[in-house]
N, C-alpha and C positions, 0 to 999 in steps of 0.2 A: 223536080217541081219546086217552085219558089212561092212561099206563102207570105204575104205582107199584111200585117195588122197595123192599122194606123189609129191613133187616138188623138182627137183634137178637142180639148176642153172648152167649155163655153167661157166667154170673157166675163170679167168681173164688172160690176156696175159701180161707178164712183159717184157718190152723192156729195155735192159741195157743202161745206159746213154752213150752218145757219149764220146769219149776220144780223145783229141787233143794232139799230141806230138810235142813239139817244139825242134828244134836242133840249135846249134850254131857252127860256125867254127872258131877256134882260129888261128891267124897268128903266125907262128913260129918266135921267136926272140932269141937273144943271152942270154936272162935272163931266168933262171930256175925257174919255179913256181911249187908249190905243190897244188893240188886240193883235197879237202876232198870229199869223196864219202860216200853215205849211206851204212850201212852194208849189205852184200849180203844176210844175213839171216833175213832181216826185213820182218814182224814185229818181234821184239825181244820177246823171251818167258818171261813170268812172273816168278818170283820166285815161288816155289811150295806153300809157305805159302800165298802169295798174290793171286795166282790163286784160291786156296781153299777158300780164303775169298770172292772173287768176286762170285764164284760159289755158296757159301752159301747165299750171298745177293740175287742172282737171285732166289734161292730156297725160300727165305722169300717172295720175290716179288710175286711168283706164289701162295704161301699159302695165302698171304693177299688178292690177287685177288679172290681166292676161297671162302674166308670168307666175302668178301666185306668190309674189315676193312679199311675204307677210311683214317683215321688218320695215321694208321701204314703204309699204302701204300704210302702216300704222304711224310712220314718221310724218305723214301729212295731216294727222289729227292733233289737236291740243290734248293735254293730259286729262282735261275735264269734258271732253267731247261727248255728245249724246247722239246716238244713232237709233232711229225708229224704223222698224221694218213692218210693213202692213200690206194690205191688198187682197187679191184674189186667193181664197183658201186653196184652190187647186194648184196654183203656182207656188204658194208658200209651203205646201206639203209634197210637192212633186207628185201630184195626182194620188195623194194619200199614202205614198210609200214611206214617208218619214213624219216625225213630229214637226209641227209647224215652226218655221223660222221666224214667225211674227213675234215681236216683242220690242221693248225699249232697252237698249244696251248703253250703259253709262261707263265712261272711261275706256282707255285703250285696251285694257285687259279683257273687258267684257266684249268690246267690239271685235277683238281678235278671235274670241270664241265663236262669235257669229260667222266670221269668215271661214274658220276651220270647218264648221258645219256645212257651209255652202260648198266649200271645196270638196269635202268628203261626199256629199250627196251627188254632186255632178260627176265626180270621178267614178262612183259606183255605177252610175248610169252607163258609163263607157268602159265597164270592167273587162269585157270580152275582146281582147285585142289591144292594140296600141291606142290609148285614149287621146283624143284630139280636143283641146279646149280652146275656145276663141271668145274674146270679149271685144265688142266694138260699139261705137256710138251708133245711134239709129241712122238708117240709110240717108235720111234727109238732113242730117246734122253734120257739119264739118267741125264745129267747135261748140262748146256749151254757150247758152244764152246767159250773159253776165250783166247784172245791174247793181248799182250801189244801194245800200240800205243805211249808210252812215259814212262818216269821214274815214273810217278804217275797217269797213265791213262791206261785203258784197254777197249777193245770192247768185248761185250758178244752177241752172236747170238743164237737164239733158236726159236722153233715153239710152239705155244699155241693151244690147242684144248678146246673150250668152248662147253658145252652141257647142256641141261635142258629139263625138261618135266613136264607136268601137268597130274593129275590123276582125272578122273571124267567121266560123260556121254559124255562130249566133251573133247577130249584129243589131245594135240599136243606136239611135241618135236622139238628141233632145234639142229643143229651142226654148229659151226662157227670155222674157222681156221684162224690164224694170224701168220705171220712171224715177229719176233721182232729183232731189232738190237739196242743195248744200249751202250752208252759210259759212263763208270764208272770212276770217278776221286777220288783220295785220298786226304783228308784234315787232317793234323795232329792236335792234340790238343783236346779240349773238345767243346761241344756245339752241336747244332742241326745238322750241316753238317760235324761233325768230322767223320773220317773213310771213307769208300767207299760209294759214292752216285752217282746217275744217273744225268749226266749233259745234255745229249741229247739222243733222241731215235727216231726210226722210226717204226711205226706199219704198216705192209703191210697186209691188209685184203684180203685173197686169195679165200675163198669159204664160202658158206652159204647154208644150206639145212633145209627146214621146212617140217614137216609131220603133216597132220591132220587125226584124227581118229574119225569118227562120228558113234555112235551106234543108231540104229533105231529099 
């Protein structure tokens, strides 16, 4: 007899941040003034070569996550990078099994600790048998969406799908989804942070599903 217990947590609700608009009224004078305004097509598009470079860096980021290559993963961050993990409490705690992964991680050492916790939590879910870990972009994304936010900076947004499973008499599997926004900055020259690196990012944990399969 095969007994299947499935848990599907409710999704989190995202409330967009409030926006305050300030306005000023200028008094007309006899003096003519010129006011600079932001370009109407802001954010500016990246050059095709820079956009390709940032997309390639995001691709590396996803591959390093998939192989749990910590040193290579952290090499994509600046030394002063800040990573904020937030979102659905069910997903952040793996349905209450662990302390929340939510928080603000500053510097590569702190970010590395966050990744270690993520790797440990997902490996434990697949403990009974050969664990299978997979990290992919969302099904409807081939690459990250990349736009410029300055002459040497760009934002990349993309979704991640984490999944894993264990094989044995007691079997379980999990699926975790996260929306990611990263700010990549370009540093010329040579050295650890030369080229495109992540300066800041936000991980929004959106959903988590765990399945247990028990054979009797």
